[in-house]
C-alpha positions as CSV (number, residue, x, y, z in Angstrom):
1,M,-4.5,-3.8,-16.9
2,G,-3.0,-1.2,-14.3
3,I,0.8,-2.6,-13.7
4,S,2.3,-5.6,-15.4
5,F,5.6,-6.9,-14.7
6,K,7.4,-9.4,-17.2
7,E,10.4,-11.0,-16.0
8,V,11.8,-8.0,-14.0
9,S,14.8,-8.1,-11.9
10,H,16.6,-5.2,-10.3
11,F,20.4,-4.8,-9.5
12,Y,22.2,-2.6,-7.1
13,P,25.5,-1.7,-7.8
14,G,28.2,-3.0,-5.2
15,L,31.1,-1.3,-3.8
16,K,33.5,-2.7,-6.3
17,R,33.5,-2.9,-9.6
18,K,31.1,-5.6,-11.5
19,E,29.8,-6.2,-8.1
20,Y,25.9,-6.0,-7.6
21,T,23.2,-6.8,-5.1
22,I,20.0,-8.6,-6.3
23,A,17.1,-6.9,-5.0
24,I,14.4,-8.6,-6.9
25,E,14.5,-11.5,-9.7
26,N,12.3,-12.6,-12.4
27,I,9.3,-11.1,-11.4
28,N,6.0,-11.5,-13.3
29,L,2.9,-10.0,-11.8
30,E,-0.3,-8.5,-12.9
31,I,-2.3,-5.8,-11.1
32,A,-5.6,-4.6,-12.2
33,D,-6.6,-1.0,-12.6
34,K,-9.7,-1.3,-10.2
35,D,-11.0,-3.2,-7.4
36,E,-8.0,-4.8,-5.8
37,F,-6.7,-4.5,-2.4
38,I,-3.3,-6.0,-2.1
39,A,-0.7,-6.9,0.4
40,I,3.0,-7.1,-0.3
41,V,4.5,-9.1,2.5
42,G,7.8,-10.7,3.5
43,K,10.8,-10.5,5.6
44,T,13.1,-7.6,6.1
45,G,15.4,-7.3,2.9
46,S,13.2,-9.8,0.8
47,G,12.7,-7.2,-2.2
48,K,9.1,-5.6,-1.3
49,S,10.2,-1.8,-1.3
50,T,12.1,-2.3,-4.6
51,L,9.2,-4.0,-6.1
52,M,6.8,-1.2,-5.2
53,Q,9.3,1.3,-6.3
54,H,8.9,-0.2,-9.8
55,M,5.3,0.5,-9.7
56,N,5.4,4.0,-10.4
57,A,9.0,3.9,-12.0
58,L,10.7,5.6,-9.1
59,V,13.5,2.8,-10.2
60,L,13.9,1.4,-13.6
61,P,14.1,-2.4,-14.0
62,S,17.7,-3.7,-14.9
63,R,16.5,-6.4,-16.8
64,G,12.8,-7.1,-18.3
65,N,9.8,-4.5,-18.5
66,V,7.2,-3.1,-16.4
67,V,4.0,-1.7,-18.2
68,I,2.2,1.1,-16.3
69,F,-1.5,1.8,-17.6
70,D,0.1,1.3,-21.2
71,K,3.3,3.0,-20.8
72,M,6.2,0.7,-21.1
73,I,9.1,1.0,-18.6
74,T,12.4,-0.5,-19.9
75,P,16.0,-0.5,-18.6
76,K,17.0,2.0,-21.2
77,K,16.2,5.7,-19.7
78,K,15.7,7.2,-23.5
79,K,13.1,4.8,-24.4
80,N,10.9,5.3,-21.3
81,P,7.6,7.6,-21.5
82,K,7.5,10.8,-19.7
83,L,7.6,9.4,-16.1
84,K,5.6,12.6,-14.7
85,E,2.5,11.1,-16.6
86,V,3.2,7.6,-14.9
87,R,3.7,9.3,-11.7
88,K,0.5,11.0,-11.7
89,K,-1.5,7.6,-12.5
90,V,-0.1,6.0,-9.6
91,G,0.7,7.5,-6.4
92,F,3.0,6.8,-3.8
93,V,2.5,7.0,0.1
94,F,6.0,6.6,1.5
95,Q,6.9,5.4,5.1
96,F,6.5,8.6,7.3
97,P,5.2,10.9,4.2
98,E,4.7,13.8,6.9
99,Y,8.5,14.3,6.7
100,Q,7.9,15.9,3.0
101,L,5.3,18.5,4.4
102,F,7.1,21.8,3.8
103,E,4.3,24.6,3.1
104,E,3.2,27.2,5.6
105,T,-0.3,26.1,5.9
106,V,-2.2,22.6,5.4
107,L,-4.1,24.0,2.3
108,K,-1.0,25.1,0.5
109,D,0.6,21.7,1.2
110,I,-2.4,19.6,0.0
111,M,-2.4,21.8,-3.0
112,F,1.0,21.5,-4.1
113,A,1.1,18.2,-5.6
114,P,-2.2,18.9,-7.8
115,L,-0.5,22.1,-9.1
116,N,2.7,20.2,-9.9
117,F,0.7,17.9,-12.1
118,G,-1.1,20.9,-13.9
119,F,-4.1,21.7,-11.9
120,S,-5.2,25.4,-12.3
121,Q,-4.9,26.9,-8.9
122,E,-8.7,26.8,-8.6
123,E,-9.0,23.3,-9.5
124,A,-6.1,22.6,-6.9
125,K,-7.7,24.6,-4.1
126,N,-11.3,22.8,-4.8
127,K,-9.8,19.2,-4.6
128,A,-7.8,20.3,-1.5
129,L,-11.2,21.2,-0.1
130,E,-13.0,18.1,-1.0
131,I,-10.1,15.8,0.2
132,A,-9.9,17.6,3.6
133,K,-13.6,17.3,4.3
134,L,-13.1,13.5,3.1
135,L,-10.0,13.1,5.7
136,K,-12.1,15.2,8.4
137,I,-9.2,17.6,8.4
138,E,-10.9,20.8,7.2
139,H,-10.5,22.5,10.5
140,L,-6.8,22.3,10.1
141,L,-6.3,24.0,6.6
142,K,-5.1,27.4,7.9
143,K,-2.7,25.8,10.5
144,S,1.1,25.1,10.0
145,P,1.6,21.5,9.3
146,F,4.4,21.4,11.7
147,N,2.1,22.4,14.6
148,L,-0.1,19.0,14.0
149,S,-0.1,15.8,15.8
150,G,1.9,12.9,14.4
151,G,-1.6,11.5,12.8
152,Q,-2.9,14.7,11.7
153,M,0.4,15.5,10.1
154,R,0.0,11.9,8.0
155,K,-3.4,13.0,7.1
156,V,-2.2,15.9,5.6
157,A,0.5,13.8,3.4
158,I,-2.1,11.4,2.5
159,A,-4.4,14.3,1.5
160,G,-1.7,15.8,-0.8
161,I,-1.6,12.7,-2.6
162,L,-5.2,12.1,-3.0
163,A,-5.6,15.5,-4.4
164,Y,-4.0,14.8,-7.7
165,E,-6.4,11.8,-8.1
166,P,-4.3,8.8,-9.0
167,D,-5.6,5.9,-10.3
168,I,-3.8,3.4,-8.0
169,L,-2.2,4.1,-4.6
170,L,1.0,2.6,-3.1
171,L,1.4,2.6,0.7
172,D,4.6,1.8,2.1
173,E,3.8,0.8,5.7
174,P,1.1,3.8,6.3
175,T,0.9,2.6,9.8
176,R,4.5,2.6,10.8
177,G,4.9,4.8,14.2
178,L,1.3,5.5,14.8
179,D,-0.4,4.6,17.8
180,P,-3.2,1.8,17.6
181,K,-6.0,4.3,17.4
182,A,-4.4,6.5,14.8
183,A,-3.4,3.3,12.7
184,K,-7.0,2.2,12.7
185,E,-8.3,5.5,11.3
186,I,-5.6,5.6,8.6
187,M,-6.4,1.9,7.4
188,D,-10.3,2.7,7.8
189,L,-9.8,5.8,5.6
190,F,-7.9,3.6,2.6
191,Y,-10.5,0.7,3.0
192,E,-13.3,3.5,2.4
193,I,-11.8,4.7,-0.2
194,H,-11.0,1.5,-1.8
195,K,-14.8,0.6,-1.6
196,T,-16.4,4.0,-2.5
197,T,-14.0,4.5,-5.5
198,G,-12.8,1.2,-6.6
199,K,-9.0,2.4,-6.7
200,T,-6.5,-0.5,-6.5
201,I,-4.6,-0.1,-3.4
202,I,-1.1,-1.9,-2.8
203,L,0.1,-2.1,0.6
204,I,3.5,-3.1,2.1
205,S,2.8,-4.1,5.9
206,H,4.8,-6.4,8.5
207,D,1.4,-6.4,10.6
208,M,-0.5,-9.6,9.5
209,N,-3.5,-8.5,11.7
210,I,-3.8,-5.5,9.1
211,V,-3.0,-7.7,6.0
212,Y,-5.8,-9.9,7.1
213,E,-8.4,-7.5,8.2
214,Y,-8.0,-5.3,5.0
215,T,-6.6,-6.7,2.1
216,T,-8.1,-9.2,-0.6
217,R,-5.0,-10.5,-2.3
218,V,-1.4,-11.3,-0.8
219,V,1.9,-11.4,-2.7
220,V,4.9,-12.6,-0.6
221,M,8.2,-11.8,-1.5
222,N,10.9,-14.3,-0.2
223,D,14.8,-13.7,-0.8
224,T,14.2,-11.5,-4.1
225,Q,11.3,-13.6,-5.6
226,I,7.6,-13.9,-5.4
227,T,6.7,-17.4,-3.6
228,F,2.9,-16.9,-3.1
229,D,0.3,-14.7,-4.9
230,G,-3.3,-15.6,-4.0
231,S,-5.9,-15.1,-1.3
232,K,-5.1,-14.6,2.7
233,V,-7.4,-17.7,3.5
234,E,-5.0,-19.8,1.4
235,L,-1.9,-18.3,2.7
236,F,-2.7,-18.5,6.5
237,G,-4.9,-21.5,6.2
238,S,-1.9,-23.6,5.2
239,D,1.8,-23.8,6.2
240,K,2.7,-21.4,3.4
241,Y,2.9,-18.7,5.8
242,L,5.4,-20.3,7.8
243,E,7.4,-21.2,4.9
244,N,7.7,-17.6,4.3
245,H,8.4,-16.8,7.8
246,L,5.2,-15.1,8.2
247,T,3.2,-15.1,11.7
248,K,-0.6,-15.7,11.7
249,P,-2.9,-12.9,12.3
250,E,-4.3,-13.0,16.1
251,V,-7.9,-13.4,15.1
252,L,-7.0,-16.8,13.4
253,K,-5.1,-18.0,16.1
254,L,-8.3,-17.3,18.2
255,V,-10.3,-19.2,15.6
256,D,-7.8,-22.1,15.7
257,Y,-8.3,-22.1,19.7
258,L,-12.2,-22.1,19.5
259,N,-12.1,-25.1,16.9
260,K,-9.8,-27.2,18.9
261,K,-10.6,-26.5,22.4
262,L,-14.3,-26.1,22.2
263,N,-15.1,-27.9,19.0
264,Y,-16.4,-25.0,17.2
265,N,-16.2,-25.2,13.2
266,L,-15.3,-21.9,12.4
267,D,-13.4,-21.1,9.1
268,Y,-11.0,-18.5,8.1
269,N,-13.6,-16.2,6.4
270,T,-13.7,-14.2,9.6
271,F,-11.6,-11.1,9.1
272,T,-12.1,-9.0,12.2
273,L,-12.3,-9.8,16.0
274,D,-15.8,-8.0,15.8
275,E,-17.0,-10.5,13.3
276,L,-15.6,-13.5,15.1
277,I,-17.3,-12.4,18.3
278,Q,-20.7,-11.9,16.3
279,K,-20.3,-15.6,15.0
280,V,-19.6,-16.9,18.6
281,V,-22.7,-14.8,19.6
282,D,-25.0,-16.3,16.9
283,K,-24.0,-20.0,17.6
284,H,-25.1,-19.7,21.1
285,E,-28.4,-18.1,20.3
């Protein structure tokens, strides 16, 4: 098991003594170390980001335990393992990760995290070159990261995390602020990494179109608690998405229209518009 939550709650202190705000409450969750692509969804303030921050011990539980690759994370700081070891296993791509770029060249920026996690200079450089090729940014290596486009900067920031080879990737709204073309490139990249390496990827997103196209499992947060954990077909094929203040993906709205108005018999196992178009074409051939 990669990450396990057992009765985990987290409280943020309030302005007055003995006041606190509940961020997440009584969370039980199991995440495999391989082959999962999970979306964490829910309305603003439901606890999504706090839940994700526990997954590489950026915050500690107020109550309960989190186990990350056999390392027990407890409310008591002194009893916790070396958190650097945990964070090497679980890489976190924050919102707007390009804001964390600071080196004078793209190459040095990609190398920074591997060096920080104990890679030798040669190992860090070789890994940076490998990841740059994967992300198709090798032509940018000698440039300043601050002279790049927004999409290129985000790829550089992501490359710095991939370069130290975490086993699990956490993505906090990775497409936020990107134009549709750049957003698709980023999501296609993560999907390819997931398919080719088997890495578990956990994604926070408000975009149900992205959730439905790329992920296989959906965890819904609603008012500090998990209210659904299962397949996207089950979620959007019932009223559960409405109960949790979510919108139906556009491709499923089109499926509903075709079924209702044209008497098609399409199921919800169509994940992209291209796949839906092909099904319609096949039906009329």
